N, C-alpha and C positions, 0 to 999 in steps of 0.2 A: 324672278330675279333678273337683273340686268348687268351684264359685263360691258363696260365701256373701256376701250383701249385706244390710246392716242399715240401717234408717232411710233417710236421704238417699242412702246408697250405692246404694239401689235405683234412684233417679232418675239418679244419675251413670252407673251401668253401663248402664241402659236407654237413656239418652241417647247414650252412646258407641256402642252397637250401632245405634241408630236413625239416627245420622248417619254411620255407616260408619267411625268412628274405629278400631273393632276389631270382631271377629266372635266370636260364641259358637260354639265348636267343637262338632262332632257328638256327642262322647262326654262332654261336660261336663254335670254335674248342677248345676242352679242352684237354690239354696235362698234364697228371698226372705223376709226377716224384718222385720216392722213397717214396711213401706214406705209413705210418704205419697204414693201414686201419683196422688192428686187434690189434693195439697197438705194443709195442716194449719191448722185454725182457731187453733192455738196460735201460729202465725206471724202471723196477722192480729191476734191479741191482743197479741203483743209489739210490733208496730208501733203499735197503739192506745195501749198503756200507756207506751211510750217518748215518745210525743208528748203525753201527758196532763198535766193540771195539776189543781189543786183537790185532791180526795180521792185522786186517782191519783198525786200528787207523791211521797209516801213510797215507793210501789212503784217509781216511776221512779228514785228515788234508789238503791234496792237493786239494781235492774237495771243501773244505771250502774256501781255498785261492782263487780259481778261481770262486767262487760264485755259486757253484752247491749244496752246503749243507747249510741249509736244502733244499730239492728239492722244486721247485716252484709248485703251483697247476697245471700249464701247463704240467710239467713233470709227475706229479702223474696221470694226466688224460690220459697219453700215456701208462700206464701199459697195459700189455696184456689183451685182451678182456676176457679171461677166469679167470683173477685174480681180476676183478673189480665187483662192485655191479650191480644189475639187471638194474638199470636206465642207467648207463654208457654202459652196454652191449647193451641195446636197442638203444642207441645213435650211437654206433659203427655200428650196423646192418642197421640203417636208412642211415647213411653216406655211407656205402658200397653199398646199393641199389641205391642211387642217383648216385654215381660214375659209377656203372655198367651200368646204363641206359643212362648216359650223356657223358661219356668220349669218346674222339676220339682216343687218343694214350696214352700208358703207357710205362714208362721205369723203370726197377728195376735192382738193382745191386746185384751181387752174390759173390763178392770177397772183403773181408774186407781190405786186403792190397792194393787193387786197383792199380791205375796208380802210377808211380814213383813220390812220393811226401813225404814231412815231415808228412803229415796227415796219411799216410798209416800205419805207425808203431803204432800210437796211436789207430787207429780204429781196427787194427788187435788184439791189446791187449784187447780193450773193447769187440770186437766180440768174442774172445775166452773165456772171462769171462762170457759174457751174454749167449752165445749159446753152449759153451763147445764143445765136440766132438760128438754131436748127429747126425751129418750129415745134419743139416739144412743149406741150402744155405742162405747167408745173406750178407749185405753190411757193416757189422760192427755195424749197429744200427737197421736196419729193415730186417726181414726175407723175403725171396722171397714170401712165402705163404701169408704174411700180405700185401705186396705190390701188389701182383697179384690177390688177392681174387676177384672172380666174373668176371675176365677177362681172355681170352685165346688168342690163335694165337700169341704166342711169338716166336721170332727168335733171334739167336745170331749174326745175320748179320745186321750191322748198316744201310746198304743200301737197306734192304728188304722192307722198308716202312710199317712195321707192328709194333706191340708192341715189345719192346727190352729187352731181358734178357742179360745184359751186365756184363762182368768181371771187374766191377768197384766198388768202395766203395761209401758210402753215400755222402761224400763231392765231389767226382769226378762227381757225378750225378748233382751237381749244376753248372757244366761246368767250375769250377774255375781252373782246371788243363788241359783244352783242351782235345785233343784226345791222345790216346796211340800211340806209334810209330809203333807198329805191332799188327796185329790181328783185324779182323772185329768186334770182340766182345768187343773191348776196345776204341770205338769211339763215345762217347756221343754227341759231337757237330755235327759230320757227321750224326748221327741218327736223331737229331733234324732238321737238314736241309732237310733230305729226308722224314721225317714224315709229313711235312706240304704240 
C-alpha cells in the first residue's frame, strides 16, 4: 500500500499518527510531497495582507474575492513554526518526528516559477513576497528547509530513486503539469515512477 501526502496533507497525516488517531502500517510506503513541516511564510503573508490597508488594500480586495480573506483556521495553523504559540510548535515537532521515522520518499520544490504553466507566474509573485531575496530555496509556498526537515539524501535527478530536490513549484509537485521538457530536475512524474 502507498500513502501519498501533498502539502498540508503531510501535517494532517503526521498529526494523526502522532496523536494515535491512526497508525502507519508496517508495509506502507509513505511518499511525502511539498510538505510545510515547519509551516509556510506564505501563510504569514496571507494573514498580513488580509489585515492590511493602504497600498495593501487592493491585494486584500482580490484575496477577499477569491475567498482567502479572512484567512481560515487551516491557513493560520500553517504559519511558520517560529511564529506560532508553544502548543502549535509542539504539534509541528511531533509531526516532523513522525514523518522522519515513517516516510519512504520525499519530494520538495525549489523554483517558484516552476514548469511552464499559468500557475508559475502567480507562485513566483507569492514566493517573492513571502520569501523576498534572502536566498531561501522555495516552491512559491513552502521553503525547502520546511519540506525537507529531518530528511536527507536528496538528489536533483528524477531517476536516482532517492528523495527529490526538484526545480518545480508547489502546484507542479501535485503532478498537474506533468514533467518538464528538459532537465532531470524538472520531472516530478518520472521521479514518482522511479521512487516506488
